[in-house]
C-alpha positions in Angstrom: 30.0 2.8 21.3 28.5 6.3 21.4 31.6 7.4 22.2 33.7 5.0 19.6 31.0 6.4 16.9 31.5 9.9 17.6 35.5 9.5 17.8 35.3 7.8 14.3 33.3 10.8 12.9 35.6 13.4 14.4 38.9 11.1 13.1 37.0 11.2 10.1 36.5 15.2 9.9 40.0 15.8 10.9 41.7 13.7 8.2 39.5 15.7 5.3 39.6 19.2 7.0 36.2 19.7 7.7 36.5 20.5 11.3 37.4 24.0 12.3 40.7 24.0 11.8 41.4 27.9 10.7 40.5 26.9 6.8 37.5 27.1 4.9 35.7 23.9 3.9 33.5 23.7 0.6 30.1 22.5 1.5 28.2 23.2 -1.4 25.4 24.4 0.7 24.9 27.5 -2.0 24.2 25.3 -4.5 27.6 25.5 -6.4 31.1 24.9 -5.7 32.1 27.7 -3.2 35.4 27.3 -1.1 36.1 29.6 2.0 40.0 29.4 1.0 39.5 31.3 -2.3 37.7 34.0 -0.6 39.1 37.1 -2.8 41.4 39.6 -0.7 40.1 42.3 -2.6 36.4 41.6 -1.5 34.5 44.4 -0.6 37.6 46.7 -1.7 37.0 49.5 -4.2 33.2 48.7 -4.0 32.1 52.5 -4.5 29.0 51.2 -6.6 26.2 48.9 -5.6 24.1 46.8 -8.2 25.0 46.7 -11.7 28.4 47.4 -11.9 28.7 43.9 -12.5 32.4 43.8 -11.4 32.2 43.3 -8.0 31.5 40.4 -5.7 29.9 40.5 -2.2 31.6 38.3 -0.2 29.2 36.6 2.8 30.5 34.0 5.2 28.4 30.8 5.3 28.8 28.7 8.4 27.5 24.9 8.4 24.7 25.2 10.8 21.2 24.8 9.5 20.0 28.3 10.1 22.8 30.1 8.8 22.7 27.8 5.6 19.1 28.7 5.7 19.3 32.7 5.8 22.9 32.8 3.7 21.2 31.0 0.7 18.0 33.4 1.2 20.1 36.8 1.1 22.0 35.4 -2.1 18.3 34.6 -3.7 17.2 38.5 -2.7 20.5 40.3 -3.7 21.0 38.5 -6.7 17.1 39.1 -8.1 18.2 42.9 -7.6 21.3 42.7 -9.0 24.2 41.8 -6.8 26.7 39.1 -7.2 26.6 37.0 -4.1 29.3 34.4 -3.0 29.0 32.0 0.1 32.3 31.2 1.8 32.1 28.1 4.0 33.9 28.9 7.0 34.2 27.9 10.7 32.8 31.2 13.0 36.4 31.9 14.0 37.4 32.3 10.4 34.8 33.9 9.5 35.3 36.4 12.4 38.7 36.6 11.5 37.9 37.4 7.8 35.5 40.2 8.5 38.1 41.5 10.2 40.6 41.4 7.6 38.0 42.8 4.8 38.2 39.5 3.0 34.8 38.6 3.8 32.0 41.4 3.8 29.5 40.2 6.2 28.3 37.7 8.6 24.6 37.1 9.2 24.6 35.7 12.7 26.0 37.1 15.8 24.5 35.6 19.0 24.3 38.1 22.0 24.9 39.0 24.6 26.4 35.7 25.8 27.2 33.3 23.0 29.5 35.4 20.4 30.7 38.0 23.3 34.3 36.9 23.1 34.6 37.8 19.2 32.7 41.4 20.0 35.8 41.8 22.7 38.8 40.4 20.0 37.4 42.1 16.9 35.1 45.3 18.2 37.3 47.8 17.0 38.0 45.8 13.3 34.5 44.8 12.7 30.8 46.7 12.8 28.5 44.6 15.2 25.2 45.7 14.1 23.1 46.9 16.9 20.2 45.9 14.9 18.4 42.0 15.9 17.2 40.0 13.2 16.1 37.2 15.3 14.7 38.3 19.1 14.2 35.4 21.7 16.9 32.5 20.6 17.9 30.2 23.3 21.1 28.1 23.9 21.6 25.4 26.8 21.8 21.7 27.5 19.5 19.3 26.1 18.4 15.8 26.8 15.6 14.0 25.3 11.9 14.1 27.0 11.9 10.8 27.9 15.1 11.5 30.5 12.3 12.4 33.0 15.2 12.3 36.2 17.3 14.9 34.4 15.9 18.5 34.4 18.9 20.9 35.4 22.4 20.7 34.9 23.0 20.1 38.5 21.6 16.7 37.9 24.3 15.6 35.7 27.3 15.2 38.2 24.9 12.4 39.8 24.5 10.4 36.6 27.9 10.5 35.1 28.1 6.8 34.0 24.7 7.4 32.3 26.5 9.7 29.9 29.8 7.7 29.9 30.9 11.7 31.1 30.4 13.1 27.9 28.5 15.9 26.5 28.5 15.6 22.5 29.3 18.8 21.0 29.7 20.2 17.3 32.5 23.0 15.7 35.2 23.8 18.0 35.6 27.6 18.1 31.8 28.2 18.1 30.6 30.5 20.7 28.1 28.2 22.0 31.4 25.5 22.4 33.0 27.7 24.7 30.4 28.7 26.4 29.8 25.0 27.3 33.6 24.5 28.5 33.2 27.9 30.5 30.0 25.9 31.9 32.0 22.6 32.8 34.3 24.4 35.1 31.4 26.4 36.6 29.5 23.5 37.6 32.5 21.6 38.8 31.3 18.5 36.0 33.3 15.7 35.7 32.4 15.5 32.0 34.5 16.0 28.4 33.1 18.2 25.8 33.2 16.6 22.5 33.9 18.5 19.3 32.9 17.3 16.1 30.3 18.8 13.7 27.1 20.0 13.8 25.3 17.2 11.5 27.9 14.8 13.5 26.5 16.3 16.5 22.9 15.7 15.0 23.3 11.9 14.1 24.5 11.4 17.4 20.9 12.6 18.8 19.2 10.7 16.1 20.9 7.2 17.2 20.4 7.8 20.7 16.8 8.8 20.6 16.0 6.1 17.9 17.1 3.3 20.9 15.8 5.4 23.7 19.7 5.9 24.6 20.9 9.0 27.6 22.7 12.0 25.6 23.4 15.4 26.5 24.3 18.3 23.9 24.6 21.6 23.4 21.8 23.1 20.9 20.0 25.9 20.2 16.7 27.8 19.2 16.0 28.3 16.2 16.9 24.6 14.9 15.2 22.5 12.7 15.9 19.5 15.4 13.2 20.5 18.3 10.4 19.6 15.1 11.9 16.4 14.8 12.6 15.3 18.3 10.8 16.1 21.5 14.1 17.7 23.6 13.9 20.0 26.7 16.5 22.3 27.7 18.1 21.9 31.4 17.6 24.2 34.0 20.7 26.5 34.1 20.8 28.2 37.3 24.0 29.9 37.2 22.9 31.3 34.0 25.8 30.6 32.5 24.4 30.5 28.6 22.0 33.6 29.2 18.8 33.7 29.6 17.5 35.2 25.8 19.9 35.8 22.9 19.4 37.9 19.9 21.3 37.6 16.7 22.6 40.0 14.7 24.7 40.4 11.7 28.3 42.1 11.4 29.7 43.9 8.6 33.7 44.8 7.7 35.1 48.3 8.2 33.9 50.2 5.2 30.6 48.1 4.0 28.3 50.7 4.6 30.0 53.3 3.1 30.4 51.0 -0.1 26.8 49.6 0.5 24.8 52.0 1.6 21.8 50.5 0.7 22.5 47.1 1.3 23.7 48.2 4.9 20.1 49.6 5.3 18.4 46.8 3.7 20.3 44.0 6.5 19.7 46.7 9.5 15.4 46.1 8.4 15.9 42.4 8.1 14.0 40.8 11.0 12.1 37.3 11.4 9.7 35.7 13.5 9.5 31.8 14.8 6.8 31.1 11.9 9.2 32.7 9.3 12.3 31.3 10.2 10.8 27.9 10.9 9.4 27.6 7.3 12.6 28.8 5.6 14.4 26.3 7.1 12.3 23.6 6.3 12.2 24.9 2.6 16.0 24.9 2.6 16.3 21.2 4.1 13.6 19.6 2.0 14.9 21.2 -1.5 17.4 19.1 -3.7 19.9 21.8 -3.0 19.8 24.8 -0.2 19.3 27.4 -3.1 16.5 25.6 -4.7 14.7 25.8 -1.1 15.6 29.6 -0.6 14.1 30.4 -4.0 11.0 29.1 -3.1 10.8 30.3 0.3 11.5 34.3 -1.2 8.9 33.9 -4.3 6.2 33.0 -1.7 7.4 35.7 1.0 7.6 39.0 -1.5 5.4 40.9 1.0 7.8 40.7 3.8 11.1 40.9 1.6 9.8 44.2 0.6 9.6 45.0 4.3 13.3 44.9 4.2 14.5 46.0 0.9 12.1 48.8 0.2 12.3 50.9 3.2 
């Protein structure tokens, strides 16, 4: 049943063009109709003046992941409160990186290193400025199962339980760094499993349904993520260290961004968030009628923190 459900979701996503197929999707996560396909090819060019010119729009990539929706809407509010015009372009990770490398996007706020997105650093290292600054420490990535699966505690346990999981690892966006690492993990552990791509919402729905019925499920996930406050999930031990131990989240900008927006460049480098701060932001954005409304409320309530980023 899980296989049929997920395959149906995948088929629907493919038909509507919402999967990672190299084009943007209009997800309306910012509270306005913004499509990755209408990103201006001139974005970021002739941007010698910062806020107040009324002629330049900062093109920011947005990926349909809970934490990314939260921080992109947060920065949209922060910057527009200070006179900038910000457009969120909803794209998959691969298209986001390509767009930043070409200059049609100014910035991407979520780069996981040293493991998950290292392939993009290797591919675009000469074309994209990958910041050395870290805005979130102690991020974690790996395979998770529900805590009620007491006998499954390591990736090594999976091959002894292939039938229990129907030989499937329920995945999300193809092209995401974690999906590529998961494919490598299957090979390194010689798992007799198929990684099923879909989308993050579809994967989370599969997790919801499995846990509601106390069924087996295994999926790649990451912290910070709101699903851990909703369900009791555990990371499987990774003795081969395929996923890495601790990840850190950085941002990346197009070539010339620091020269065109020196003030913004420094603000993004000043940006740091704790578990509690990112957790409350994600909750506010998730519970609001529109993500932008939740971000506005959170920003209003965290002015002292924000001033540490944008007043230095």
